[in-house]
Every structure is written in structure tokens, then in C-alpha cells.
N, C-alpha and C positions, 0 to 999 in steps of 0.2 A: 550614359546612364547617371540618372541624379535620384537621389535617393532616401527619404528620411530615414537611419537607423532604428530600428524596432527590436531594440531589447526590453525584453517585458518577462514579468515576473512568473509568469505560468510558462510563456513556450516564445520562439524568435521567432518570427518570419522574413523569408529571405523575397523580396518582389525585385525579378531582373523586367526590368520594360525600359521599352525606346519606341516613342512614335509622337502623332499629333495628336495637338489640345488635349494633354494629359495634365491635369495640376490637382497635386497633394497638396491640404491645407494640416498643417499638424498647429493643433492649439497645445500649446503647454502651459499648464496649469501650476499654479505654486513651485516655481522653478527656485530651486536654493541658493543661498546668499553662499558661495564655495571658500571664500577668506574670513577666518576669525578675525585678523586685524579690524575688520569693521563692524565687530559685531553691535557698538553702539551706536555705528551712526546711521542716521533717517534715510528709510529709505525715500525711493521718489513717490509723490502725489499720484494720485489716478490720474489728476488732470495732465499729469505729466507722461503717464503710460498711454493715455491715448493720445496723446500726440504723437508718441513714436507709431500707434497703431493705423494715423492717418497717413502717416508717412508713407510706412509699409504699403495699405492699400493703393496707394499712387503712383506705385513704383513698379516699372513693368520689367518682365522678364526673370532669367533665375537667379535670384537675391536670397542673401540671409540680413535679414534687421538683426543688430544686436544692440538691446539697451545696454545704455550705460551702468557702470558700477553704481553703486548706491554711494560712494563717495566721492563719486567724478561731478553727482550735479550736487551743487550750489540751491540747498533747499531750506528754508526756514521753521525750524522746529514743530512752527504750527500748521505747517502743511502736512505732519505723518499723523496719519487715518489710523490713531490705535486706542485704547483703554484708559479710563480714567484712573481705574484700577491700580492700585501699588503694584511693583512686582513683589514675585514671590523670593527673588533672591536678593540680596540689598546691594549685591555689586555690577549685577547686568539689568538693565531696562528691559521693558518688555517687547522691544524693537527686535532683538536678538534674533528669534526665532521667525521675524518677518521672511517671506517665501520671494516676494516681488508681485508684481502686482499680472505678471506673465507677459508671456509673447506672442504673435499670430506670425508664421511663415508660409509664404506661398510657392511652390515650385512648380516652374513650368517646364515638362518634358516632350519635346519633339521625338516623332517618329513614334509612334508606339508598337512596339513589336513583342508578344509577350512570351518567353520562351517556356515552354511547358517540360517539365523534364519526361524522358524518355524511360518508362517502368523496366523495356524489356533489355536498355543498356544499366540496368543497375546492377549491383555486384551483390546485392539483399535476394535470399532467396525464399520466397513467402511460402508458408507451411500450409500443406493437406490437410485432411481432418484425421490422417490415421498419423503423422509425425506430430500433428497438436496433440491430438489423444495422447501420443504416448510420453511425452514430457509430463502433463499432469494427471496420465494413469498409470503412474510408474509409483507416486504415492498414492494414488487411492486404491491401487490395485494390493499394493504392499503391504499397506494396512491389513489385510484379512491376518497378516504376519502376527499382531499383536492383538487383534480383537475378539478373538475368537476366544481366546482364552482367558481374557479376561471377563470378558460377558457372561460366559459358560460359569464362572466360579459364581457370580452373583444371580445369576435367574436359573441356572441348575437344568433341568430337561426344557426349559421355555423357551432357552437361547434362539433356537432357532425362527421360531413363532416372533422373540423379539426383532430377529435380524431382518426378517420378512417385513415387520410392520415399520423398521426404519427404511428401506427401500421404498416405504409408499410416502409416510413422510418427507422424504427426499425429492420426491417426482413433483412437487410444485415450483420448486428450487432450479427446477432447468428450464421452465418458463420464465421464473423471475431475473434470474442471470442473464438468459438470453436476450431481455428485452432493456435491461442495462447496456448489456454491452454492443448491441448494435446499433441503442439510442447515443452510445458514449464509444466509440469503440478506439478508447484508449489506454495503455498501459496503466495499472495502479487499482485496479479493483475498487473495492467500495470505496476506499479514499479518495479514488479521479471522481467516482459519482457524486457523493455527498460534498466534495468540492466544487462540482459544477451545480448543486442543487439546494445548499444550504451554507454556514457560515462555516468559515478555515477553521474554528476552534472546534466544532462538531466533527468535522474531515480531521482534524488530529487525533480524535479520537476512536476513528477507526483506523486511521494509519498506525496506532499505538497496538492496536490490537491484531493488526495484520503483523508486525513485527512479532510479537508474541508468539503468534501463529509460526512463525517461520524459527524464530528460537526452540518451540516446544518440537517442531517437525525435526530438527537436526538432532534435537537430545536424544528423542524418543527414537529414533530410526537406528542411530550410533549404541544407543543401550539396547535393543532390543537385537540388532546384530549381535552384538559383545554375548548376548544370550545363546543365541542360536550355538555362536562357534562355544562358546562354554559347555554349552549341553551336549555336544559332539565332544569335545576335549576332555573334558569332567574337570574345568577350570576352578580354581576356587574364589570365593566373592570378593575379595582383594585384587586378585589379578583381572576379573569380568571389570571391576571399578575402574582400574588403570586403563584396558585395555578401551574403555570406552572413551575416556578421554583422549586415547591415543588416535582414536577413529575421528574425533572431532579434530582436531590440531592436523592430523594428516590431512584432509579435506579441505582445511584452511589455506593449508600451505598450495596442494596443487590450486586450486582457486586462486591465491596470490603470487604465484609463478604464472598468471595468464592461460592457465589452461580451463578452457570454458567448458561449459554443457552442448553437446553437440545431438543436433535432431536426429542422426542416424544410428547415433551409438545409444540416445533413448529409445529410440525404436527396437533396435535388437536385444533389447534389454526386457523390454516391457513384451514382444512376442516371448522372448526366452522364458522369461516367469507366468504366463495366462498358459505357455505349454505345459510348464511344470506343476502348477496347477490343475490342468487338463488331465494331466499323466495322476497327479495323487488323488483327484476325485475319480477316475475308472478302476484304481487301485482299490480305493476304499469300497466302492461298489462292488467289484469282485470278493474281497476279503470277506465283506457283509454277506453275499449268497451263500460263500463256505460256511462262514459258520452261524447264518442264522438270525432269527432277533432274540433272544436270549440275554445278548447285552443292553439292545433298546428295549426289553421290556423291563428289566431287573433296575435301568437307568430310573424308568418312570415312574418305579415304585418309591423313587426320593422322596419326599414329601418338600423337602426344601426349608423354606421359611414359613409355610405353612400358609403364606398367605400368596394363590396364583398370580391375583391380580398384583401384587406388590412385585413379585420376583421378574414379571413380564415387565413392568414399567423400568424397574432397576436395567433388566436388560436394554431395553430401549434406549435409555441417558447413556450406558456407556456402550451400545452398540452403534450410537450415533461416530465414535471412535475411528468405526471403519469405512465412514465416506472422507475422509481425512484426504486434502486433494481436488474434491470438489470445486472449491475455489479457486484453485490456480490456474486455470486456464485464462480469467479474466486479467491477469498479469502480464501474459504477453500475446493479447487480443491483438497488437499491433503488427504481429509479426506474422497474423497467419490471414489466407488466400479469403478475399469478400465470400462475405456468407459462413464458411466454413465454421466458426466459432459455434452456432445452434449445433450442427453436427456433433461437434467436439462434446457439448454438455449433453445429446441424448446417447452419445456411445459411451460414456462414461459412467449415465445411469445405467445402461444394460449391463455395465460389466457389472455393479453393483449386486443388480438381480441376479448374474449368472454363476458368480462365485461366493458371495457372504453366506446367503441362510441355505445355500445347499451344502457346501464345506461344514458347516455346524451341523446339518441333521447329520453329514455322514461320519461326523467324527462321532455323535450319540450313539450310534448305530454300532461301532464298534470295541469303543474305547469307554471303562468306566467311568463314571461324574468323579471320583476320586483322583485320576490321572489329572484331569486338569488344574485341581489345585498344585496339584505337586509341580508340572511341567507346564503354569500358567504361562511363563516366558518363552519358550520355546516349544511350543504346542504343536504347530504346522509339522516340523520334524520328528517330533516323539506321533503324529499321527502318522504319518510316512513312515518309520519303526513299524506300529501296529499292522499297518496295511500291507506291507511288500517285503520289511525286514531292512538290516542295517543297510543296504545300498541305497535303498532311496530315502531313509535318514540323513545319510552324507548329501546325496541328491539337491534333497530340499534344504540342507543347509549353505551348501555352494551359494545356492538362487537367491536365497535370504542376505544373506552376507553382500552380493551384487547388489542386490535389487534396494537392499534399505541404505548402503553406502552409494546410491545413484540419489537415496532420499536427501540422504545429508547435501551434496553435492548441490542438487536443485534448491536447496534451502540459501545454502550461501550465494548460486549465482543469483535468485529471486531476489533474496536482500540486500544485495550490492545495490541493483537496480531499482527498488522501490526505496532505500535512505538517499541515493544518488537525485530522486525525482525530488524529495522530501526537501533536501538540503537546495537544490533549486527553486523551489517555492519557499525558501530562508525559515521553514521550521526546527529546520537541522540545524547546527553548525556548518557553516562553509568550510571548515578545514577539511570535514569530510571528503569534498571534491576534489582536493588535491591526488592526483594519479602517481605513480611510481613510475618514474623515469626509464627504468629498465626494463618492466612488466608490462606498463600502462594499465596495470589494475588500482583500485583502489583501496591502497593497503590501508587506511584508517577506520573503512567501514568494515572490513575482511576480520582486523584486529579487535574492534569493539564487540562487533557480533561474535566474535570468539569467547571474548571474555564474558559476554552475557550466556552464552549456551553453557561455558566450563561453570560458572558461580552456579546457576539452574541447579545442574547436577550434582554437586558439592552439596549445597542448601539440603536437597530432600536424600542427601546421602546414597543415590545411585537407585532409588527406589522406584521400578518402572511403574507401577501402580498410581503413584504421587504423578509422575510425570503424566502418564497417561490421561489423569484427571484435570492436572493444569492443559493439557493437550485439549482435550476434549472443549472445556470451556473456552477457552482460547479461540477454538477453530465455530464454537456456533455462536459466538459474540462476533465473528466475520459475518456468518450465517444472516445474523439480527440485523446488522448494518448493509447489508444487500438486499432486505425486506425494507425496510428503512427508505435506503437508497431508492428503490424503487417506487415506491408510495410518495417520496419527496419529486422523484423526477416526473410523476404523473402530473403534478400539480403545479411544478416551477418550470419545468421543459418542455408539456405538452404537446407544443408542435413540432418537435423535434423529430423525424421520420426515424422509425424503425418498421422493419416487416415484422415482427412479435411484440405482441401485446398480450399480457393477462390482464384480469380485471383486478379491481382493488380488494375486492373478496380474497381472492384467491391468495394477494400478496398481504395481506390481516393475517387469512389462517395460517399460513404458512410461517407467519413472524410468530403468532400465539404456539404454534406449537414446539417452535425452536425456546424459545425464552420458557416453554414447562419444562422441557428437556433439560435446559439451562440451570433451572432453578431446583429440578429433582439432581441432578450431578450433586452439585453444591450442599443440600441437606445428606447425601450419599457416604460426600467426605469433604466437610468443612474447608480443613489446611489446606484445599488445594484453592479457596477462595482467598485465604491469606497470601499462599504465595503469588496467585496472579494478581493480586489487589498490590504488592510489593514492587513488583515488577511493570507495575502498569502504573504505580504511582511516577515510580522515578522518572519514567518515557514521557509522562505527559507533562510531568512538571518541566522537562529539559522543555520542551514544543512550547507552553506556555510562557515562559522566559524569552525563549527565540522571538516569540510571536509580542511578546510586551517589554522588546529591548527598549524601546524609546522611554518609555514609562518609567522602568525600574533605573536609566540612569540619569532621568531628569530628578526623581525620588533621592537617590546617591549624592545628586548636585546640588539639591536644598538641603539636606543635613551637614555636608560635605563644607557648605559654603559658610556656616556660621562658627570654622573654624580657619586658624593661619594654618594649617597644615596644608588645606586644599590648593591657598596662594602663594606658599612659600616655596612650593616642590612643582607648580604649577601642573597641578594635576586636575586645577579647572578649566585649564586648557585642552588638555587632554581628554575630559568628558565630552566637551565642548564640540571638541572635532568628531568625536564619535558619536553622537548625536548626527551633526552636519552628516557624515559620513553614510549612515542609514537610511537620512533622510532626501538624498541625493540619486539615490537609486530608482531608474526610472520606470515608472510600469505604463504601459500602451494598452490605448482602447481604441477599435477601429470603431468607428459608427459610420451608417449610411443615414441618420436620421438628425433633424433638428429636434424630435421633441425632447422637450426640458424634462421630461420625469424619468425618461431613458436615462438621460444624462447623468442626472441628477442618481438614479441609484447607481451607475458607475462610479462616480466620485465618492457617494457614502458606502460604497463598497471599501473601494481602496482606501478609504478612513477609517473604518471601520476593520478592518484584514491587515494593512500592508503598513511596516512603518514607516513610508517614503511621503514626502510631500511633494513629490515631481510625478506629476501625471501629464502623459500627452494624447490627446483625442487625435485621431487623425481623420479625414474624409478626403473620400477621392472621388472627383468628377470630372466627365469630358468637357464638358460646356459651363463657360460662365455662368450664364442662365439657368444651369442645374441647380446653382449654391443658394439656397435658401436664402434670406435675411436674416434670419438668427444665429445662421452658423458665419454668416458672412462680417455680422456686428461683433461677434466673440472676439 
């Protein structure tokens, strides 16, 4: 077997081939000079590189032609094809960045036999629709525990109507996200979609928003679990504050020890939580029948803010918190069986319709509105107390702690995969990919995420309302990225097969609805925009620095080159070595055509989005006559 190694920025491809008459041609553009000792040596001329190409094309068999190092070729300085513009750096010539004229390598591989992996022999079991639904469904259905109290506090008697409208608003996203997922069935959610349909910096925006969504998920879940426990055990506010931090640290430790989320465990928790909510609804219905409509009538006498439309709108804005988790299924789509993802999205929408608005209505039928303000953070366990007494309150509290704890665990596991993917794409530092040699977990990712979660909780002083506001802003921003990605997908990757399509009008309508709700949440509590901006700014700045490292290093070199310190301590060689190492990271592009505009797009993408100067164009063909002259002459 002979093959060209294919290390790629976005993915790696392993091809096992043995057969007759298969030739793999790889054109390596912009190969970096590896030695800093020859920085000022002139590179080979274009004519000399063409001679190497001629020798290569007239050699048969399996071979690898190496272009001599620049220092080995006796060239007159006149042969250097470079600009007449003086170098910006007085101690280096313009030629130090010369990458070489490139090379062309041909491999002849005999006895072709493609060995496809047998899926039946794989140890990796793909998820069916209910197990796939349970993982993201735990986050989705758990959101009832902290949404109804907040929503009813701002919208009063109109809370059930607000939550019903929320279920209608989210319906288009069932199709929007299904189209994105079936067209690009790769983990990463909105980040993956925008990475394949737009620029890398725009995809980085989606990545930063997704990270904040995970941070908010972990913190809100931990804080709500502590509030339910505190409400049952009558703990003080300070104890609840430290208990929340303890919950976050506990689950960080669980993930760091290598204990990951199991689909079976997630499914059991999901079923238990759904049964608990069903039991609660039945108990509320029985209590409503017993006591009559007196509480409901009294609640409807409440005037609220005096503006019913404003109350309903505010309820919708915060009620969207009740569908958090709807976006999570995209992040593990590769682990789902073919055709399962659209069913997962359908199941989650049905769960929203079944639980959110009905539980809200039943709660206003048996509890006075004043109770919602007092027990805003543990309203569902309080509802259990009103419906059937202390035993149901304790039962609901246990269920809440379990399912919300699972939400914290899901956040840590999910963010580990997302940050690892971003580090592979060179959007985040590479040290995050380091694994603990004992537990095989990404300890730097877990530690970084833990610090982000704790600092956010401390900054808002443990205020769940502020945390929920930031959560809903991050979640709605993520939904906006999905809608934008869907619109881009139709234009940029319209030929990609997907069994589900929605019209552009539906995508635009969904985007408009979410944007209005996003603006409404910021108006409702402007402080959450400040928290969101701080964390988003930090993450996005780190990503921009990572994507523009070569530019930053060149800028640093330019200014330090004017001082003696740079040369006295050898900092110049260190900076140049860093730049060369970054530009030596290869990017692979497989091409089946010689159309120059397509190749030009690939080169421009790498130039604009990657730090490297090393691009491999790979073309595979069976017969010599299948190769066009354009590719042959490269």
C-alpha cells in the first residue's frame, strides 16, 4: 500500500487501497522552507523548478521527487523572483517568507482493492430516536423546572398563553434544523453549518455563542437544582450559593475522572422525569376538580402591568427559556442512526407542547399568583405541595436534582467535544487537546469551562433571574445562527442532498421571530446584555488572535526588530520559528476537476481562513488519459 498522508485542518482521511492502474497525484503548493539558517538564501528560480517538474513527469514507477534545498542550488541573486519593494524589516530580506515553487508527486499503486469498514463489526452503537431524544430531551424537559416561575412572574395570568405561543414559534425550527442536520450530518451544530457555508471568522461567532450556551446551561441547571434542594430543606441563601458551586465542581470532577454520559442512563432519567411531570399534572387536575375554579377566577382578576399585550410579549421572551435543549441534538448527530435526527426534532417539539403550557395553566388553576413570586426558583416542587402534599413536593425535588444534575453533566460532556473540534480547527489553543494520561480526558478543557462557569455565577451573585436571562440570550443567539446557516446553506450548498427542505420564507420568518424575542429580553433586563457581551468578547478575542497569529507575530517582529533586545537574546529566531511552524501545517483539498475557478476558491479560502502556507491539492484517477492537461501541467 502506498498513499499520501492526508492531515487536514478540518478532518483527516484514511484511504486503504490496493489495485491496478490507480495514480494519485498530489500537488503541494507553498511548501515552507523548514530551516531558519537559510532565511536569507535565495530560493530556486521558476525555471529550475520547472526542470524538476520535467524530470518528475518523465520518471516511471512509484517515486517521490524531492526539490533540493534552496541553499543547495547555486543561483545568482538575479534569478530571485521577488518584489523590488524594500523589506519592512531591516535585518531580513523579503525572501525569508518564500515558500518554494511547489512540487508535483505521482504515485502508481497496483492491485486496487478498497477495503470498506464493516459497520456491523464496529463497537460504536448508533442511537435510535428515543435514546437520541433523551439526551437533549433531558435539558429540554428540565427547563420546565425554572421557566414557569420566571414566565408567570412577568406575564401573570397570561403565562399559559405565552408558553403556547412559544411552542408555535419554535415549530419552524424543527424543519430549519432538520434541513441543516441532514445536509451536513456532522457534530458541531451551528458552528459546523457556518464553517461549511460562510467564512471561518463568522463560524467563530457561532462557536462563541454555543460555548456561552453551554456555560449558561451548566450554571442555571446547577443553581436551580440547589434552589429546589434549598426550598425543601430550608437552607439559607449563603449555603445555597456555595452548594451551587459545589454541584458544578462535583460534575467537573466526574467528567475529569472519565465518567461520561451514558445514553442508557440518560434514557432512564428522561423516562423518570417525564413520568414525574405526568404524575404532577394528574395530581394538579385532581386538586383543581376538588377545589373548583375559585383560585383560577381570583388569578384572572389580577390586572398585571395593565397592558395585556406587553405581559404576553414579556412572557414569550422569557418563556423561550423553556425550550433550551432544542438545539443540542445537532451536537451529536454523528452518533445517531440515519434518519433519526428529524424524528428527534419532532419528538422534542411534541414534548414542549405536552408539558410547558399545560403545566403552566394547571399551576394557575390551583396556586395564587403571589406564590409564584415567592417560590419563583422552586415553583414545580411548590406546585407538588399544593397538588398532593409534602410527599409529592419531596418526590419532585428528588426528580429535579437528578435531571438538573444530568443537565450539568451534559454541558461538560458536550462542551468538551465542541472545544476539541475548535482546537482541531485552530480556533482555540492547541494545549486544550492534551489528554490526561490516566483518565484519557481533556483536563484543560474541563478546567477552563469550570472557571468560566464559576466566574459567571459569582459575577451575577447567584441571581437565577439574571442567569436565566443570559441563558435565554445565548440560546436565542444560537437559534439565530441556525436560521442564518440555513439561509446560507440554500445558496452556498444548494446541491447537497437533504431529505428535508424548508422554504427561504420559513427560515427568514423563524429568524425574525427569534430576533424580536432576543431584543425583547435585552430590553426586559439590559444588564444581561452586559454579562453576555463580556463573556462573548473574551471568547471571540481569543479566537481572533488564534486565527490571526501569523499577522500578530509579524507585527511583533516588526516593532521588536527595531530594538537591540530582539537580536541580543535571540527573540528574532524564536518568532520566525513560530511563524514557520504555523505556516508548515498542511491543509488538504481533494479535487476531481481541473476547473481553475474551483481550485482558486480553495486556495483563496486557505489564504483567508488559515495560517498555513502549505496546501496539498490531491487528484485521484485510474487511467492516464483521465487526467486533464491542466492538472498534468501543474
